[in-house]
C-alpha positions as CSV (number, residue, x, y, z in Angstrom):
1,A,7.6,-13.9,33.1
2,V,5.3,-11.3,34.8
3,D,6.3,-9.4,37.9
4,V,3.6,-7.3,39.3
5,R,3.8,-4.9,42.2
6,F,1.6,-2.1,43.4
7,L,3.1,1.6,43.1
8,Y,4.1,1.6,46.9
9,G,6.0,-1.7,46.4
10,A,3.9,-4.5,47.6
11,P,3.3,-7.7,45.5
12,A,0.1,-7.5,43.6
13,A,-1.0,-10.8,44.5
14,N,-4.1,-12.9,43.0
15,L,-4.9,-10.2,40.2
16,A,-6.1,-11.1,36.8
17,L,-4.1,-11.0,33.7
18,E,-5.2,-10.8,30.1
19,G,-3.8,-9.5,26.8
20,E,-3.1,-10.7,23.3
21,V,-0.3,-11.5,20.9
22,L,-0.3,-9.4,17.6
23,V,1.9,-10.6,15.0
24,R,2.8,-8.2,12.2
25,A,5.2,-8.2,9.3
26,T,8.4,-6.3,9.1
27,D,11.2,-5.8,6.7
28,T,14.2,-5.6,9.0
29,L,16.4,-8.0,11.2
30,A,18.2,-6.8,14.0
31,A,21.3,-8.6,13.3
32,H,21.5,-7.1,9.8
33,P,20.7,-3.2,10.3
34,R,19.6,-1.3,7.2
35,F,19.1,-4.4,5.2
36,R,15.6,-4.9,3.8
37,F,13.9,-8.4,3.8
38,G,10.9,-9.4,2.0
39,L,9.1,-8.1,-1.0
40,A,8.1,-4.4,-0.5
41,S,4.8,-4.5,-2.3
42,E,3.6,-7.5,-0.3
43,E,0.9,-6.4,2.2
44,V,0.1,-8.5,5.2
45,E,-2.6,-7.9,7.5
46,P,-1.8,-8.0,11.3
47,M,-2.7,-11.4,12.8
48,Q,-4.0,-11.6,16.7
49,R,-4.8,-14.2,19.2
50,A,-5.8,-13.5,23.1
51,L,-3.7,-14.7,25.6
52,A,-5.1,-17.6,27.9
53,A,-6.5,-16.1,31.2
54,A,-4.0,-16.2,34.2
55,E,-3.6,-14.8,37.8
56,T,-0.7,-13.6,39.6
57,D,0.7,-15.9,42.6
58,G,0.9,-14.7,46.1
59,D,4.3,-12.9,45.2
60,G,2.6,-10.9,42.3
61,K,4.2,-13.3,39.9
62,A,2.9,-15.3,36.7
63,R,4.2,-17.3,33.8
64,L,2.4,-16.9,30.4
65,I,2.8,-19.3,27.5
66,P,1.7,-17.2,24.6
67,A,0.2,-19.0,21.5
68,L,0.7,-17.6,18.3
69,P,-2.5,-17.0,15.9
70,E,-2.8,-18.7,12.6
71,L,0.2,-17.2,10.5
72,T,-0.2,-15.9,6.9
73,P,2.6,-17.1,4.5
74,T,4.6,-14.2,3.5
75,S,8.0,-13.4,2.1
76,R,8.5,-10.9,5.0
77,P,10.1,-11.6,8.5
78,L,7.2,-11.6,11.4
79,E,7.4,-9.9,14.9
80,A,5.2,-10.5,17.8
81,E,3.9,-8.1,20.1
82,L,2.9,-9.4,23.5
83,R,0.5,-7.2,25.3
84,V,-0.2,-8.0,28.8
85,R,-2.7,-6.2,31.1
86,V,-3.3,-6.8,34.9
87,V,-6.4,-5.5,36.3
88,D,-6.6,-4.5,40.1
89,S,-9.5,-4.9,42.4
90,G,-11.1,-1.2,41.2
91,G,-11.2,-2.5,37.6
92,R,-8.3,-0.4,36.5
93,P,-5.9,-1.9,33.8
94,V,-2.2,-1.4,33.7
95,E,-0.8,-2.6,30.3
96,R,2.8,-3.5,29.2
97,A,4.2,-4.6,25.9
98,L,7.1,-6.6,24.6
99,T,8.1,-7.1,21.0
100,L,10.0,-10.4,19.8
101,P,11.0,-11.8,16.7
102,V,9.1,-14.8,15.1
103,A,11.6,-17.6,14.4
104,D,11.2,-19.5,11.2
105,A,13.2,-21.8,9.0
106,Q,13.5,-19.9,6.1
107,L,16.5,-18.7,4.1
108,R,16.2,-15.0,3.1
109,L,17.7,-12.5,0.8
110,G,18.3,-9.0,2.0
111,I,19.0,-5.8,0.2
112,R,20.8,-2.6,1.5
113,P,20.5,0.7,-0.5
114,L,23.9,2.3,-0.7
115,F,22.1,5.8,-0.5
116,D,20.1,8.0,1.8
117,G,16.7,9.2,0.3
118,A,16.6,9.4,-3.5
119,V,19.2,8.9,-6.2
120,D,20.3,11.6,-8.4
121,D,18.6,12.0,-11.7
122,G,21.0,10.1,-14.1
123,G,22.8,8.8,-11.1
124,T,24.0,5.3,-10.1
125,A,22.1,3.4,-7.8
126,G,24.0,0.9,-5.4
127,F,22.9,-2.0,-3.2
128,E,24.3,-4.8,-1.2
129,V,22.7,-8.2,-1.3
130,I,23.2,-11.0,1.3
131,A,21.5,-14.4,2.2
132,V,20.7,-15.1,5.7
133,G,19.9,-18.6,7.1
134,P,17.5,-19.3,9.9
135,D,20.1,-18.6,12.6
136,G,20.6,-15.0,11.3
137,A,24.0,-15.9,9.8
138,R,25.1,-15.1,6.4
139,M,25.2,-17.9,3.8
140,G,26.7,-18.3,0.4
141,R,24.3,-18.7,-2.5
142,E,24.4,-19.3,-6.1
143,G,22.1,-18.7,-8.9
144,L,20.5,-15.4,-7.7
145,R,18.7,-13.0,-10.3
146,W,18.3,-9.3,-9.9
147,T,15.8,-7.1,-12.0
148,L,15.7,-3.5,-11.8
149,S,12.4,-2.0,-13.0
150,R,11.0,1.2,-13.6
151,V,7.4,1.5,-11.8
152,H,4.7,3.4,-13.4
153,R,1.6,4.3,-11.3
154,S,-1.8,5.1,-12.5
155,F,-5.4,4.6,-11.3
156,Q,-8.2,2.4,-12.6
157,W,-11.8,3.9,-12.4
158,Y,-14.6,1.6,-11.7
159,E,-18.5,1.5,-11.0
160,M,-20.2,-0.3,-8.3
161,D,-23.5,-0.1,-7.1
162,G,-24.0,3.1,-8.9
163,K,-21.0,4.8,-7.2
164,W,-17.6,5.6,-9.0
165,D,-14.2,4.6,-7.0
166,Y,-10.7,3.9,-8.0
167,E,-7.9,1.9,-7.1
168,P,-4.2,2.3,-7.6
169,V,-2.4,0.4,-10.4
170,A,1.2,-0.3,-10.3
171,T,3.2,-1.5,-13.8
172,R,6.8,-2.4,-14.1
173,E,9.2,-2.0,-16.8
174,R,12.5,-3.7,-16.7
175,V,15.5,-1.4,-17.3
176,A,18.4,-3.7,-16.1
177,S,19.1,-7.2,-14.9
178,G,21.6,-9.5,-14.1
179,N,22.9,-12.7,-12.3
180,L,24.7,-12.7,-8.6
181,S,26.5,-15.1,-6.5
182,L,27.2,-14.7,-2.9
183,D,30.1,-16.2,-1.0
184,G,28.7,-15.9,2.5
185,R,31.3,-13.5,3.7
186,D,31.2,-10.3,1.6
187,A,27.9,-8.8,0.5
188,G,27.1,-9.0,-3.4
189,R,27.0,-5.8,-5.2
190,V,24.2,-4.4,-7.6
191,E,24.7,-1.2,-9.4
192,A,22.7,0.5,-12.4
193,R,22.0,4.0,-13.6
194,V,18.7,5.4,-13.3
195,G,16.7,8.4,-14.6
196,W,13.9,10.4,-13.2
197,G,11.0,8.3,-11.6
198,G,10.2,5.6,-9.4
199,Y,12.0,2.3,-9.4
200,E,12.0,-1.2,-7.8
201,L,14.9,-3.6,-7.3
202,E,14.1,-7.4,-6.9
203,V,16.3,-10.1,-6.1
204,T,15.3,-13.7,-6.4
205,D,16.7,-17.1,-6.1
206,T,16.1,-19.1,-9.2
207,A,16.7,-22.4,-7.4
208,G,13.6,-21.3,-5.1
209,G,15.4,-22.1,-1.8
210,A,15.6,-18.5,-0.7
211,L,12.7,-16.0,-0.1
212,P,12.8,-13.1,-2.3
213,A,13.6,-9.5,-1.5
214,S,12.7,-6.2,-3.1
215,V,13.1,-2.3,-2.2
216,G,11.3,0.6,-3.9
217,F,13.2,4.0,-4.4
218,E,13.0,7.3,-6.3
219,A,15.5,8.9,-8.6
220,G,15.2,12.8,-8.9
221,W,15.6,15.8,-6.6
222,Y,13.2,14.4,-3.9
223,V,11.8,11.4,-2.0
224,A,8.2,11.0,-3.5
225,P,5.8,11.7,-0.7
226,A,3.4,8.7,0.3
227,A,0.4,11.0,0.4
228,V,0.4,11.1,-3.6
229,D,-1.8,8.4,-4.0
230,T,-5.0,9.6,-5.4
231,P,-5.6,10.2,-9.2
232,D,-6.3,14.1,-8.7
233,L,-2.8,14.7,-7.2
234,V,0.3,15.6,-9.2
235,K,4.0,15.1,-7.9
236,V,5.6,18.5,-7.8
237,S,9.1,19.0,-6.4
238,L,11.8,21.6,-6.2
239,D,15.8,21.1,-7.0
240,Q,16.6,22.8,-3.8
241,P,15.3,23.0,-0.2
242,R,15.8,26.9,0.0
243,Y,16.8,29.6,-2.3
244,R,18.0,33.2,-2.4
245,V,16.7,36.2,-4.2
246,G,17.9,36.3,-7.6
247,E,18.5,32.5,-7.9
248,T,16.1,30.2,-10.2
249,A,14.0,27.6,-8.8
250,R,13.4,24.5,-11.0
251,V,10.2,22.8,-10.6
252,Q,9.5,19.1,-11.6
253,I,6.0,18.2,-12.5
254,E,5.2,14.5,-12.9
255,P,1.6,14.2,-14.1
256,R,-0.9,11.5,-14.0
257,F,-1.9,12.7,-17.6
258,P,-0.5,15.2,-20.2
259,G,-2.2,18.6,-20.2
260,L,-1.7,22.5,-19.6
261,A,-0.3,23.3,-16.1
262,L,-0.6,26.7,-14.2
263,V,2.2,26.9,-12.1
264,M,1.9,29.5,-9.4
265,V,3.9,31.0,-6.3
266,V,1.6,31.8,-3.4
267,D,2.0,32.8,0.1
268,D,-1.2,34.8,1.4
269,R,-1.6,36.2,-2.1
270,L,-0.8,35.2,-5.5
271,V,2.8,36.2,-6.3
272,A,3.3,34.9,-9.9
273,M,1.8,32.5,-12.3
274,T,3.3,30.7,-15.3
275,P,1.6,28.4,-18.1
276,A,3.5,25.4,-19.1
277,E,2.5,22.7,-21.3
278,V,3.3,19.3,-19.5
279,P,3.8,16.1,-21.6
280,A,3.0,12.6,-20.3
281,Q,6.8,12.3,-19.1
282,G,6.7,15.3,-17.2
283,A,8.1,18.9,-17.5
284,T,10.5,21.2,-15.7
285,V,9.5,24.8,-15.1
286,E,12.0,27.4,-14.2
287,L,10.9,30.3,-12.1
288,P,13.0,33.3,-11.0
289,V,13.0,33.9,-7.1
290,T,12.1,37.4,-6.5
291,A,11.6,39.3,-3.2
292,D,8.1,39.1,-3.6
293,W,8.6,35.5,-2.4
294,G,9.0,36.9,1.2
295,P,10.8,34.6,3.9
296,G,8.7,31.5,2.4
297,A,6.3,30.7,-0.3
298,Y,4.6,27.6,-1.9
299,V,4.9,26.4,-5.4
300,T,1.6,24.9,-6.6
301,A,0.6,23.5,-9.8
302,V,-2.9,23.1,-11.5
303,L,-2.8,20.4,-14.4
304,F,-5.9,20.6,-16.6
305,R,-6.6,17.7,-19.2
306,P,-9.3,18.8,-21.9
307,M,-12.3,16.8,-22.8
308,D,-11.7,14.0,-25.5
309,L,-15.0,13.5,-27.4
310,D,-13.4,10.8,-29.6
311,T,-12.5,8.7,-26.7
312,E,-15.6,9.7,-24.6
313,R,-13.2,11.0,-21.9
314,M,-14.2,13.5,-19.5
315,P,-11.9,16.6,-18.6
316,G,-9.4,15.9,-16.0
317,R,-7.6,18.2,-13.2
318,G,-4.7,17.6,-11.1
319,L,-3.2,19.4,-7.9
320,G,0.3,19.5,-6.7
321,L,2.2,21.5,-4.0
322,A,5.9,21.9,-2.9
């Protein structure tokens, strides 16, 4: 329902209405806050369809019946953003938007992490699991299977039309799994100990009646920044958000490749520099916090990989900052 009025209150009669319906994937349902639905790694491009042309009546009102675009099958819930514009006689548009969930007939699994941010290195990652029917109510479900995987990220280089480019590659190594049943009242519980790194928990229905769900998370001192998605960046993190003079800062380096790192403390100048051998599984470097750090400083690591003639591999370099 559309009700259009001019700024001074008069009905905006006989004005053209236009707009579109934009459908996009989400991972939440309003009735179940903090639960995540659908596969986290699944990417769904937004879908759009124009609204049928309409016009306000003499009272400045109109009713629109939006049609959805052709929907791509997905494990994730969908929401539709209705964008409606009214154009005055001078050609000036005013837009309003309304977002509504897209109903479907699917039974879904949902996962709620029982922690904020990252899990401690060597800590226990806990989750709640529910099954939700098309009406949004919890349901009982037998024969669920959960799998916890360690996610390793690398990059694949390729040549096309004489130019080199890369694409990210994620491989998964199963570290724990189990079976789960839901009674429809209380949420199921999944727990597993995790070490440093990135992980993904996936819950599936072995009978195939419910859509699967997965969530990704990190274990360690930090939540991994989404910007570390290029092959020349190295994850660098600190064990505390702030330090006092005399304390020791522990710097965790997660490399794309093993090599020699120069770990530097900098502000407007180079304060300190420490070399460190970094194996493939990463390394922790301890830095004494001195008064030279001033009120604030950056810790940066430059990781070098030498040329390997036997494998015809060029030298490599990675950069990281915290």
